[in-house]
C-alpha positions in Angstrom: 185.2 187.3 114.8 183.5 189.5 117.3 185.3 189.8 120.6 183.7 188.1 123.6 184.5 189.1 127.2 182.9 188.3 130.5 182.2 191.3 132.7 181.5 191.8 136.4 178.2 191.7 138.0 177.4 193.4 141.3 178.4 191.9 144.6 174.9 192.4 146.0 173.3 190.8 143.0 171.1 187.8 143.5 171.4 186.6 139.9 168.5 184.3 140.3 166.3 183.1 137.3 162.7 182.3 137.5 159.7 181.4 135.4 157.7 184.2 133.8 155.3 184.9 136.8 154.5 188.2 138.3 155.7 189.2 141.8 156.0 185.7 143.2 159.4 186.1 144.7 160.1 186.8 148.3 163.4 186.9 150.2 163.4 183.2 151.1 162.0 181.5 148.0 161.8 181.8 144.2 160.3 179.7 141.5 162.4 178.2 138.8 161.3 175.8 136.1 158.1 175.1 138.1 160.0 173.9 141.2 160.3 175.8 144.5 163.9 176.3 145.8 165.3 178.0 148.9 167.2 181.2 148.2 169.4 182.2 151.1 170.6 185.7 150.4 173.0 185.7 153.3 174.9 182.9 151.7 175.3 184.8 148.4 178.9 184.7 147.2 180.8 186.3 144.4 183.5 184.2 142.9 186.1 185.5 140.5 187.9 183.4 137.9 191.2 185.1 137.2 191.9 182.9 134.1 188.8 184.3 132.3 188.3 187.7 134.0 184.7 186.6 134.6 182.5 186.9 137.6 179.7 184.5 138.6 177.1 184.9 141.4 176.4 181.9 143.5 173.6 181.0 145.8 172.3 177.7 147.2 170.3 175.9 144.5 170.6 178.9 142.3 172.1 178.8 138.8 175.2 180.9 138.1 174.6 184.0 136.0 177.4 185.2 133.6 177.3 188.6 131.9 179.1 188.6 128.6 180.0 191.3 126.1 180.1 190.4 122.4 181.7 192.8 120.0 183.4 196.1 120.7 181.8 198.9 122.8 180.5 201.8 120.7 179.9 199.7 117.6 176.7 198.6 116.0 177.3 194.9 116.8 178.1 195.4 120.5 175.8 193.3 122.8 175.8 192.4 126.5 174.3 189.0 127.0 173.2 187.2 130.1 174.0 183.4 130.4 173.1 180.8 132.9 175.6 178.2 134.4 175.4 176.0 131.3 176.2 178.9 129.0 172.6 179.2 127.7 171.5 182.7 127.0 168.7 184.1 129.2 166.8 187.4 129.0 167.6 190.1 131.6 164.1 191.5 131.0 162.1 188.3 131.3 164.2 185.8 133.3 165.7 187.9 136.1 163.1 188.2 138.9 161.7 191.6 139.8 160.8 191.3 143.5 163.3 190.1 146.2 161.1 190.6 149.2 161.1 193.3 152.0 160.3 196.0 149.4 163.5 195.4 147.4 163.9 194.7 143.7 166.4 193.7 141.1 167.8 196.6 139.0 169.8 195.9 135.8 172.3 198.6 134.9 172.2 199.7 131.3 174.0 203.1 131.6 176.6 203.7 134.3 176.6 207.2 135.9 178.9 209.8 134.3 178.7 208.2 130.8 176.8 209.3 127.7 176.4 206.2 125.4 172.6 205.5 125.3 172.5 201.8 126.2 169.3 199.9 126.5 167.8 196.4 126.5 167.0 195.4 122.9 163.4 194.4 123.5 163.0 193.3 119.9 166.0 190.9 119.8 166.1 187.3 121.1 167.2 187.1 124.7 167.0 191.0 124.9 170.7 191.8 125.3 171.8 195.3 126.2 173.0 197.3 123.2 173.6 200.9 122.2 170.6 202.6 120.8 170.7 203.8 117.2 169.0 206.5 115.1 169.1 206.4 111.3 171.9 203.8 111.6 174.1 205.8 113.9 174.9 205.1 117.5 173.1 207.4 120.0 174.8 209.4 122.7 173.3 211.8 125.2 174.5 215.4 124.7 176.1 215.2 128.1 176.8 212.6 130.8 174.0 211.2 132.9 174.7 211.7 136.5 173.2 208.6 138.0 173.2 204.9 137.2 170.3 204.1 134.9 168.6 201.0 133.8 165.5 198.8 134.0 163.3 196.9 136.4 163.0 193.4 135.0 159.6 191.9 134.5 157.9 195.2 134.0 156.3 196.7 130.9 154.6 200.0 130.1 151.7 199.0 128.1 151.2 201.2 125.0 147.5 200.3 124.8 146.8 201.5 128.4 145.9 205.2 128.9 146.9 206.3 132.4 144.1 208.5 133.7 146.3 209.8 136.5 148.9 211.1 134.0 147.0 213.0 131.4 145.7 209.9 129.7 149.3 209.1 128.4 149.9 205.7 127.0 152.9 203.5 128.0 156.1 203.7 126.0 156.3 199.9 125.2 159.5 199.5 127.4 160.4 198.1 130.8 160.2 200.6 133.7 163.3 202.8 134.1 165.3 203.1 137.3 167.5 206.1 138.3 169.8 204.8 141.0 171.2 207.7 143.1 174.0 205.9 145.0 177.6 207.0 145.2 179.2 204.2 143.2 179.6 204.2 139.4 178.3 200.8 138.3 179.0 198.7 135.2 176.8 197.7 132.3 175.0 194.5 133.1 175.4 194.7 136.9 172.3 193.4 138.8 171.7 195.5 141.9 169.3 195.0 144.8 167.5 198.4 145.2 164.7 199.9 147.1 162.4 202.4 145.4 162.1 205.9 146.9 160.1 208.0 144.5 158.5 208.1 141.0 158.6 210.7 138.2 155.9 210.6 135.5 157.8 211.7 132.4 155.8 212.3 129.2 158.0 211.9 126.2 156.3 212.9 122.9 153.0 211.9 124.4 154.2 208.6 125.9 154.4 207.8 129.6 157.9 206.9 130.6 158.2 206.3 134.3 161.4 207.1 136.2 161.6 205.2 139.5 164.2 206.8 141.8 165.9 204.1 143.9 169.1 203.4 145.8 171.2 200.3 145.9 171.2 198.6 149.3 175.0 198.5 149.4 175.3 202.2 149.2 176.6 203.8 152.5 173.5 206.1 152.8 170.9 203.5 151.8 169.7 203.0 155.4 169.0 206.8 155.7 166.5 207.0 152.8 163.2 205.2 152.7 160.9 207.7 151.0 160.8 210.8 148.9 161.3 213.2 151.8 164.4 211.3 152.9 165.9 211.9 149.4 165.4 215.6 149.8 167.0 215.5 153.2 170.1 213.3 152.5 170.5 213.9 148.7 169.4 217.6 148.5 168.5 218.8 145.1 168.8 215.3 143.5 165.1 214.9 142.6 165.0 218.3 140.9 168.3 217.5 139.1 166.9 214.2 137.8 163.7 215.9 136.6 165.5 218.7 134.9 168.1 216.4 133.3 165.4 214.2 131.7 163.3 217.3 130.8 166.1 218.9 128.9 168.3 216.3 127.4 166.6 216.3 124.0 166.8 220.1 123.6 170.3 220.2 122.1 169.1 218.0 119.3 166.4 220.5 118.5 163.5 218.6 120.1 161.1 220.1 122.6 161.6 219.5 126.3 159.9 216.5 127.9 157.1 217.1 130.4 156.1 215.6 133.7 152.7 214.6 135.1 151.6 214.4 138.7 152.0 218.2 139.1 155.6 218.1 137.9 156.6 216.6 141.3 158.1 213.4 142.4 155.5 211.0 143.9 156.3 209.1 147.1 157.5 205.5 147.6 154.0 204.0 147.9 153.1 205.5 144.5 156.4 204.1 143.1 155.5 200.7 144.4 152.0 201.0 142.8 153.6 201.8 139.4 155.9 198.8 139.8 153.0 196.5 140.6 150.9 197.7 137.8 153.6 197.4 135.2 154.6 193.9 136.4 151.0 192.9 135.9 151.1 194.3 132.4 154.3 192.4 131.7 152.7 189.2 133.0 149.8 189.7 130.5 152.4 190.3 127.8 154.4 187.1 128.3 151.2 185.1 128.7 150.2 186.6 125.3 147.0 188.0 126.7 148.2 191.3 125.0 149.7 191.4 121.5 153.5 191.6 121.7 154.1 193.1 118.3 157.8 193.1 117.6 158.8 192.5 121.2 160.8 189.4 122.0 159.4 187.2 124.6 162.4 184.8 124.6 
């Protein structure tokens, strides 16, 4: 029988679940099951159960969220599932809200910084758990560690039928939008962090547009110092170039060409990043409403 373990989620996580609606969340309210509830972020508490080594996030009127591993890491059957208070599986992609108000968003960690296992939300599996990507039946690893926490923005989708005229007419890569979180702490798979976007990089991977939103967790010691792309250059010098170069070159050791970047090969500012988030949230909304064919994607 596969091992099952509960793992920690972030202390600044909201862990709230909502119905599949775009950008309807603000800092004081969220929508769940068609009813409006108050969400008091200041009252957010993290409780630890020593008997189960599990963590649950609690907020007034807000269901607990448990993050569970099934199987052993670095195996084909390893999955990280998200469960509500009753133990029912929920989707980190579809059921965790995107927007938290005041320009902040939920970010779900797939790959902790200084690790190389290529983890990702399984968009074609029910409840979209996090798993390790495979190629030809073998687990995938980056050729070297990624130097930042990496993951997805829930309730976003890069539409493969949409050609972006601002980025060489590239079509979306059929995945949620990626976040590169530049804070100091090494996070854990499945942590849900409250972040603010700072910049956007328009990566083109084999002709597909694969946005990288650069962000920082609000609990990072330097979070208050950075609010836009120029602040990143000032307080994290060289980081934007390092992110671009890392994602440009990581496929080269496998014999593939380097990735390219649109928008003049430069990082766009915060406003542009917010525009990308809004547009891809709207695309996600159309997807879950089935206004756009979902193909093999799971909408559960």
